[in-house]
C-alpha positions as CSV (number, residue, x, y, z in Angstrom):
1,M,13.6,0.9,29.8
2,P,11.6,2.1,26.5
3,A,12.0,0.3,23.3
4,I,13.1,2.3,20.2
5,A,11.8,2.9,16.8
6,L,14.6,4.1,14.3
7,F,14.2,5.4,11.2
8,S,17.0,7.0,9.0
9,S,17.5,8.3,5.1
10,T,19.8,5.8,3.9
11,F,23.7,6.1,4.0
12,T,23.8,7.8,7.2
13,N,25.7,5.0,9.2
14,E,22.9,3.6,10.3
15,T,24.0,-0.2,10.6
16,E,26.6,0.4,12.7
17,I,24.4,2.7,14.6
18,I,22.2,-0.2,15.0
19,S,24.4,-2.6,15.9
20,E,26.1,-0.1,18.6
21,L,22.7,0.5,20.2
22,S,21.7,-2.9,20.4
23,T,24.9,-4.0,22.2
24,L,24.6,-0.8,24.9
25,T,21.0,-1.4,25.6
26,G,20.8,-5.1,25.2
27,S,17.9,-4.8,22.8
28,Q,16.9,-7.3,20.1
29,I,16.9,-5.9,16.7
30,I,13.2,-6.0,15.2
31,S,13.1,-5.1,11.5
32,D,11.2,-4.9,8.3
33,K,12.0,-8.2,7.2
34,D,11.3,-9.6,10.9
35,I,7.7,-8.1,10.8
36,I,7.3,-8.8,7.1
37,A,7.9,-12.8,8.2
38,D,5.8,-12.8,11.0
39,A,2.7,-11.4,8.8
40,C,2.9,-13.8,6.3
41,S,3.4,-16.7,9.0
42,K,0.2,-15.4,10.6
43,Y,-2.1,-14.6,7.8
44,K,-0.9,-16.7,5.3
45,V,-0.4,-13.7,2.9
46,D,2.4,-13.2,0.0
47,K,5.3,-11.5,1.1
48,N,5.8,-9.4,-1.8
49,K,2.5,-7.6,-1.1
50,L,3.6,-7.0,2.4
51,E,6.9,-5.4,1.0
52,Q,4.8,-3.4,-1.6
53,A,2.8,-2.0,1.1
54,L,5.8,-0.6,2.5
55,Y,7.9,0.3,-0.3
56,A,6.0,0.7,-3.3
57,K,4.5,3.4,-4.6
58,M,0.4,3.2,-4.6
59,S,-0.9,0.9,-7.6
60,V,-3.0,3.2,-9.7
61,F,-5.6,0.6,-9.0
62,N,-5.6,0.6,-5.3
63,Q,-8.7,2.9,-5.4
64,F,-10.5,-0.3,-6.4
65,T,-8.6,-3.2,-4.6
66,L,-7.7,-1.0,-1.5
67,E,-4.2,-3.8,-1.1
68,K,-2.0,-1.1,0.5
69,E,-4.9,-0.2,3.2
70,K,-5.4,-4.1,4.0
71,H,-1.6,-5.1,3.8
72,L,-0.9,-2.3,6.5
73,A,-3.1,-3.3,8.2
74,L,-1.4,-6.9,8.6
75,L,1.5,-4.9,9.6
76,K,0.2,-2.9,12.1
77,S,-1.2,-5.9,13.9
78,S,2.0,-7.9,13.9
79,L,3.8,-5.2,15.1
80,A,1.5,-4.2,17.8
81,E,1.6,-7.9,19.1
82,K,5.5,-7.7,19.1
83,I,5.7,-4.3,20.8
84,G,2.9,-5.7,23.8
85,E,5.0,-9.2,24.1
86,N,8.9,-7.5,24.3
87,E,10.5,-5.0,26.3
88,R,14.1,-4.0,24.9
89,C,13.5,-4.0,21.3
90,I,15.0,-1.6,18.7
91,Y,12.5,-1.4,15.6
92,Y,14.0,-0.4,12.5
93,G,13.0,0.7,9.4
94,F,9.9,1.7,7.8
95,I,7.6,-0.3,10.1
96,T,8.8,2.8,12.6
97,L,6.3,4.6,10.9
98,L,3.5,2.4,11.5
99,I,3.8,3.0,15.5
100,P,1.0,5.7,16.9
101,P,2.1,8.7,18.8
102,R,0.0,7.3,21.9
103,V,2.6,4.4,22.4
104,S,4.8,6.8,24.3
105,H,7.4,4.7,25.8
106,V,8.8,3.6,22.4
107,L,11.3,6.4,21.6
108,K,11.1,7.6,18.2
109,V,13.8,8.5,16.6
110,L,14.7,10.0,13.0
111,I,18.5,9.9,12.0
112,A,18.7,12.4,8.7
113,G,21.1,13.7,6.9
114,S,21.8,15.8,3.9
115,K,21.6,14.3,0.4
116,E,25.5,15.4,-0.5
117,Q,26.8,13.8,2.7
118,R,24.4,10.6,2.0
119,I,25.9,10.4,-1.5
120,Q,29.6,10.9,-0.1
121,R,29.4,8.1,2.4
122,A,27.9,5.9,-0.4
123,V,30.9,6.3,-2.8
124,A,32.9,5.9,0.2
125,T,31.7,2.2,0.2
126,G,32.7,1.9,-3.3
127,I,29.2,2.8,-4.9
128,A,29.4,4.9,-8.1
129,E,28.4,8.3,-7.4
130,K,25.1,8.1,-10.3
131,E,24.5,4.6,-8.7
132,A,24.3,6.4,-4.9
133,K,22.3,8.8,-6.5
134,R,19.7,6.7,-7.6
135,L,19.9,4.5,-4.6
136,I,19.0,7.9,-2.5
137,H,16.5,8.9,-4.5
138,K,14.6,5.7,-4.4
139,S,14.8,5.0,-0.7
140,D,13.5,8.9,0.1
141,A,10.6,8.0,-2.7
142,S,9.4,5.2,-1.1
143,A,9.4,6.7,2.7
144,F,7.7,9.8,1.3
145,E,5.4,7.7,-0.1
146,L,4.2,5.9,3.1
147,S,4.6,9.1,5.1
148,D,2.0,10.8,3.1
149,F,-0.1,8.2,2.5
150,L,-0.3,6.9,6.3
151,Y,-0.4,11.3,7.8
152,K,-0.4,13.2,4.6
153,K,3.0,14.3,6.0
154,E,7.1,14.4,4.5
155,A,8.9,11.3,5.8
156,W,11.5,13.8,7.7
157,D,8.9,16.0,9.5
158,P,10.0,16.3,12.6
159,S,6.3,16.0,14.4
160,L,6.3,12.0,13.2
161,Y,9.3,11.8,15.7
162,D,10.0,12.7,19.4
163,M,13.9,13.3,18.1
164,V,15.7,14.4,15.0
165,I,19.3,13.9,14.8
166,P,20.9,15.3,12.0
167,A,24.1,12.8,11.0
168,D,25.9,15.8,9.3
169,Q,26.2,17.3,12.6
170,N,27.2,14.3,14.6
171,T,29.6,11.2,15.1
172,T,28.1,7.7,15.6
173,K,29.6,8.2,18.9
174,D,27.3,11.6,19.6
175,I,24.2,9.8,18.3
176,L,24.1,7.0,20.3
177,Q,25.1,9.7,23.2
178,I,22.1,11.2,22.6
179,I,19.7,8.7,21.9
180,L,20.4,7.1,25.4
181,E,20.3,10.3,27.2
182,N,17.1,10.4,26.0
183,L,15.9,6.9,26.8
184,H,15.8,7.9,30.6
185,K,13.6,10.9,30.4
186,S,10.3,10.5,32.0
187,A,8.4,11.2,29.1
188,V,9.0,8.0,26.9
189,Q,8.6,5.6,30.1
190,K,5.6,3.1,30.1
191,T,2.5,4.2,31.4
192,D,-0.7,2.3,31.9
193,A,-2.1,4.7,28.7
194,S,1.0,3.9,26.6
195,V,0.3,0.3,27.2
196,Q,-3.4,0.5,26.5
197,A,-2.2,2.6,23.2
198,V,-0.7,-0.6,22.1
199,K,-3.9,-2.8,22.6
200,D,-5.9,0.1,20.9
201,M,-2.8,0.0,18.1
202,A,-3.8,-3.7,17.6
203,I,-7.8,-3.1,17.8
204,C,-7.4,-0.6,14.6
205,A,-5.7,-2.9,13.0
206,Q,-8.4,-5.9,13.3
207,V,-11.1,-3.3,12.8
208,E,-9.9,-1.9,9.6
209,L,-9.3,-5.3,8.5
210,A,-12.5,-6.6,9.3
211,L,-14.1,-4.0,7.5
212,L,-12.1,-3.7,4.6
213,G,-13.2,-7.6,4.0
214,K,-16.7,-6.4,3.7
215,G,-15.6,-3.7,1.3
216,H,-15.7,-0.5,3.6
217,N,-12.5,1.5,3.8
218,L,-13.1,3.8,6.7
219,D,-10.8,6.0,9.2
220,V,-10.3,4.1,12.5
221,A,-9.4,5.2,16.0
222,A,-9.3,3.6,19.0
223,D,-9.2,4.5,22.6
224,S,-9.3,2.2,25.5
225,G,-11.3,-0.4,23.4
226,G,-13.5,2.6,22.2
227,V,-13.3,2.4,18.7
228,R,-14.2,5.8,16.5
229,L,-15.2,5.1,12.7
230,T,-14.9,8.0,10.4
231,V,-17.2,8.2,7.3
232,N,-15.5,10.9,4.4
233,K,-17.1,9.2,1.3
234,S,-20.4,10.0,0.3
235,V,-23.6,8.3,1.8
236,L,-27.2,8.7,1.0
237,N,-28.2,6.4,3.3
238,F,-26.1,7.0,6.4
239,G,-28.1,5.0,9.1
240,K,-27.8,1.8,6.9
241,L,-24.4,1.9,6.7
242,E,-23.8,3.1,10.3
243,S,-26.0,-0.2,11.3
244,E,-23.6,-2.1,9.3
245,V,-20.2,-1.1,10.0
246,A,-21.1,-0.6,13.4
247,E,-21.8,-4.4,13.4
248,I,-18.9,-5.3,11.9
249,A,-16.4,-3.2,14.2
250,S,-18.4,-4.6,17.3
251,G,-17.6,-8.4,16.5
252,V,-14.0,-7.7,17.3
253,G,-12.2,-8.3,20.1
254,G,-11.3,-6.1,22.4
255,V,-14.1,-3.4,20.8
256,K,-16.0,-2.6,23.4
257,T,-18.1,1.1,22.0
258,V,-18.2,1.9,18.7
259,E,-18.8,5.6,17.2
260,I,-19.7,6.3,13.7
261,I,-18.7,9.8,12.8
262,K,-19.2,12.2,9.6
263,G,-15.8,13.5,8.0
264,P,-15.1,16.7,7.0
265,D,-15.5,15.6,3.3
266,Y,-18.5,13.6,3.9
267,K,-21.7,14.7,2.0
268,T,-24.9,12.9,1.4
269,S,-24.9,11.1,-1.7
270,I,-24.7,7.6,-3.0
271,Y,-22.0,5.3,-0.9
272,R,-20.0,2.2,-3.1
273,K,-18.7,-0.6,-1.1
274,Q,-15.7,-2.0,-2.6
275,Q,-16.1,-5.1,-5.3
276,F,-13.2,-7.1,-4.4
277,A,-14.4,-10.3,-5.9
278,L,-14.9,-8.7,-9.4
279,P,-12.1,-7.8,-12.0
280,S,-10.8,-4.5,-10.1
281,K,-7.4,-4.2,-12.5
282,V,-8.2,-3.4,-15.4
283,L,-5.2,-1.5,-18.1
284,L,-6.7,-0.1,-20.7
285,V,-4.1,0.8,-23.8
286,D,-5.3,3.3,-26.6
287,D,-3.8,6.6,-27.9
288,E,-7.6,7.8,-28.6
289,K,-7.7,9.5,-25.3
290,E,-11.3,10.3,-25.3
291,F,-12.7,6.6,-26.0
292,A,-10.1,5.0,-23.5
293,Q,-11.6,7.5,-20.7
294,T,-15.2,6.9,-21.7
295,L,-14.5,3.2,-21.7
296,S,-12.9,3.5,-18.0
297,E,-15.9,5.1,-16.8
298,R,-18.4,2.9,-18.7
299,L,-16.7,0.0,-16.9
300,I,-16.1,1.5,-13.4
301,S,-20.2,1.7,-13.7
302,R,-20.3,-1.8,-14.6
303,D,-18.0,-2.5,-11.1
304,V,-14.5,-3.3,-13.2
305,G,-11.6,-1.5,-11.6
306,S,-10.0,0.2,-14.9
307,H,-7.1,3.1,-15.4
308,A,-6.1,3.9,-18.6
309,V,-2.9,5.0,-20.2
310,Y,-2.7,6.3,-24.1
311,D,0.5,4.6,-25.8
312,G,2.6,1.6,-25.8
313,Q,5.2,2.8,-23.8
314,Q,2.8,4.2,-21.1
315,A,2.2,0.7,-20.7
316,L,5.1,-1.2,-20.6
317,D,6.3,1.4,-18.1
318,L,3.5,1.0,-16.2
319,L,4.2,-2.4,-15.7
320,E,7.4,-2.1,-14.1
321,D,6.2,-0.9,-10.9
322,D,2.1,-2.3,-11.5
323,R,0.2,-5.5,-12.2
324,P,-3.0,-5.2,-13.7
325,D,-5.0,-8.6,-14.0
326,V,-6.5,-7.8,-17.4
327,M,-5.4,-5.7,-20.3
328,V,-7.5,-4.3,-23.1
329,L,-5.3,-3.1,-25.6
330,D,-5.5,-1.1,-29.1
331,L,-3.0,-2.5,-31.7
332,K,-2.4,0.7,-33.9
333,M,-0.8,3.4,-31.8
334,P,2.0,5.6,-32.5
335,G,5.6,4.8,-31.4
336,I,5.1,1.3,-29.8
337,D,2.4,-0.7,-31.4
338,G,-0.2,-2.9,-29.9
339,I,1.3,-6.1,-31.4
340,E,4.4,-5.2,-29.9
341,V,3.1,-4.5,-26.4
342,L,1.7,-8.2,-26.0
343,R,4.6,-9.6,-27.2
344,Q,6.8,-8.0,-24.3
345,T,3.7,-7.9,-21.6
346,R,3.6,-11.7,-22.4
347,M,7.1,-12.6,-22.0
348,T,7.7,-10.2,-18.7
349,H,3.9,-11.0,-17.6
350,P,2.8,-14.3,-18.6
351,N,-0.2,-14.0,-15.7
352,I,-1.7,-11.2,-17.5
353,K,-5.0,-11.7,-19.9
354,V,-4.3,-9.5,-22.8
355,I,-7.8,-8.6,-25.0
356,I,-7.3,-6.7,-28.3
357,L,-9.7,-4.0,-29.0
358,T,-9.3,-2.5,-32.2
359,G,-10.8,-0.9,-35.3
360,H,-8.1,-1.3,-37.6
361,G,-6.9,-5.2,-37.2
362,T,-6.4,-7.4,-40.4
363,E,-7.2,-11.2,-40.5
364,A,-3.5,-11.7,-40.1
365,D,-3.3,-9.2,-37.2
366,K,-5.5,-11.4,-35.6
367,K,-4.0,-14.5,-36.0
368,T,-0.4,-13.0,-35.2
369,C,-2.0,-11.9,-31.8
370,M,-3.7,-15.2,-31.1
371,E,-0.2,-16.7,-31.8
372,L,1.4,-14.2,-29.6
373,G,-1.0,-15.7,-26.4
374,A,-3.8,-12.9,-26.7
375,F,-7.0,-14.2,-24.3
376,A,-9.2,-12.4,-27.2
377,Y,-9.4,-10.1,-30.5
378,L,-12.8,-8.0,-30.5
379,Q,-13.0,-5.3,-33.3
380,K,-14.2,-2.1,-32.8
381,P,-17.0,-0.6,-32.2
382,T,-17.6,-3.2,-29.7
383,D,-20.8,-3.4,-27.6
384,I,-19.9,-2.9,-23.9
385,E,-21.6,-5.8,-22.4
386,K,-19.3,-8.0,-24.7
387,L,-16.3,-6.4,-23.7
388,S,-17.5,-6.3,-20.3
389,A,-18.1,-10.4,-20.4
390,T,-15.0,-10.8,-22.2
391,I,-13.0,-9.5,-19.1
392,Y,-14.7,-11.2,-16.7
393,E,-14.3,-14.4,-18.3
394,A,-10.2,-13.5,-18.6
395,Y,-10.5,-12.5,-14.9
396,K,-12.3,-15.9,-14.0
397,S,-9.5,-17.7,-15.9
398,I,-7.2,-16.0,-13.7
399,A,-9.1,-16.2,-10.6
400,E,-9.4,-20.5,-11.2
401,S,-5.7,-20.4,-11.9
402,G,-5.3,-18.7,-8.6
403,K,-2.7,-15.9,-10.1
404,T,-5.0,-13.2,-9.8
405,T,-3.8,-10.0,-7.5
406,A,-6.9,-8.9,-6.4
407,V,-7.6,-8.7,-2.8
408,A,-9.9,-11.4,-1.4
409,G,-13.1,-10.1,0.1
410,E,-16.8,-9.7,0.5
411,G,-19.1,-7.4,-1.1
412,S,-21.9,-7.4,-3.3
413,R,-22.0,-6.2,-6.6
414,N,-25.1,-3.9,-6.0
415,G,-23.6,-2.9,-2.5
416,R,-25.4,0.8,-2.3
417,Y,-26.8,2.5,0.4
418,G,-29.8,4.7,-0.9
């Protein structure tokens, strides 16, 4: 009997549906939590990182760290192994979006409900209407974030599923009956091609991990062990890149052949490998936008991944969802000033190293900042090399304490093909 991958919008009676479906089919339920736990155990990775990859919006620093790509690849690898090992299973949650369409012996089901009906269901369980709206919005935003990242499609797009069942128009009994009827259709029965697709899913995940570990972020596809790598980034010396990534991919178990092609966004220019061993999560906080943007560009040119915000409130808001390693903070800003940002950051995120960079600070301000736990206090204008060196020192102190949030990996500082 085919396995089932069930994804649903929240408050569509999904818990009861999953439970009943498990009983009727004699299937084991495998949820997001199970795959996350399995990946944690296999790869010795932080559970929070895997959860963030599935549920959280993409970090503003991800272009430098590629954490989302890496952790989703770990989840894909664990999920592919589960699908290959188990016959009667119901996969439930966000992990279902990771299963490729070519794995046809897993029936992919979406149970979707209107926002109004879902609010009513939530309120009926005792949840306040305002809280119900918040929970629904948060869940939907997470779903759309993941589906957009994976497929550039909305989470409720019918093309991602074998069948879409409206929860508004069907009772739980109806939904169960529809799923059971479709389980017997020939299109979802196990075939040699579908079994191979699971193996290819695992190969893709391992190739992605191998490439990411060497600083390469390429599109990966596999068919019967033949791997196709698509280069969309700018490349000057394509032959050198082709040779390196082919060697990396060929070293992955199960890979028979490797093909490297140029994607639609390819153009001849400079290609840079990701620099995972270097500071890659530096938040710049300064109300002088032009200065902050220019500083960010200069740091990036020195292999320091940075993102700029322009007032204290923006900085504190960002910290609710994101975690820079280092913050470069101006003192004199409208609204919440730098000293208050420093104070709140040290209280809520003590592992973030804060470097004060100001043109208006006094000796009294310096004393206050250092007492609050600032890593360093620099005056504008400062030499970019001095600031870079201070950032590296801050990052080094984090790495030595084992608290850095950057992705471990390789890649030389001057990793260019040109």
